[in-house]
N, C-alpha and C positions, 0 to 999 in steps of 0.2 A: 504494500500500500504506500501511496505517497504520503508525505507529512500531513497535508491538508485532510485527506480522507481518513488517515489514522486518528487524527485528533477528533474528528467528528464522530468516529466510532468508539472513542474512549481509550485509545492506547497507541503506543508506538509499534512499528513493525518489529517482529521478532524473527529469529532464524527459522523457526517452525512456520511462522506466518509466511515468510518469503518462499519456503518450499511449497507451501499449499498454493500460493499464487502461481508459482511456476507449474505446479501440477494442473491447475485450472487452465492455464494458458495452453499447455500441452494437450489436454483433453479436448479443448475447443478446436485447436489446430488439427488434431487427428480426426475429429468429427468432420471437419471441412475436407480433409484429405480423403476420407471415405466417400463423401458425396462427390468429390471431384473424380474419383476413380469410377463411381457408378455412372456419372455423366459421360466420361470417356467411353465406356463400353456401350452406353446407349447411343451416343452419336456415331460410334464406329459401326454399330448395326445399321444406322440410317445410311451411312456411306456404303456399306455392303449391299444395301437394298437399292442403291442408286438414287436416293432421295436428296442427298446433299453431297457436295464434293469434299474430299478429304482435306484439302488445304484450308478451306473455309472452316471446317469443323475444328481442326487442330489449332488454327489461329485464334478462333473464338475461345476455345478451352484454355489456351495459354494466357490470353488476356484476362479471362476470369480468374485464373490462378494468380496473376500479378495483382489484380485489384483486391482480391481477398487475402493477400499476404501469404499465400502458400509457397511462393518461390522463396521468400525471406525465411519462412518458418521451417521449410523442409529441404530447400536447396533445389537448384535447377536440375541437377542430375537425377534426383529422385522423381521429379515430375516428368522429365523426359522419358524415364524408364516406364512410368505408368502409361504415358501416351503411346510409347512404342509397343508395349504389350497389347494394349487395347486395339491399336490400329494395325497390328501385324497382319499382313495379308489383305487388308481392306482394299488397297489399290490393285491387288492382283485379281480379286474376284470379279471386278468389273471388266478387267482385261480378258479373263477367260470367258465371260459372258459375251463380249464382242466377238471372240473367235467362233463361238458356237452359233451366233446369229446369222 
């Protein structure tokens, strides 16, 4: 807690309090990460179905991650790995569909 908030709540921050705040921050960041992962898979399915293009989906997801602090909280490498996993093969499915058409 910051000094202003701590004084309003009747105390100064403690080491335990600091750990609890860090745990809360991590829990919220992880919840956001779980939803980010779900949305990656959902949009990858839309790409595979040919409803949206892969580049637009990935760009939008990365922008969402930036705006919601996921890149800062979890790192770019982790988010790119989630995107890569969800979208692996997405660009190839439409290619195979074109060959069979």
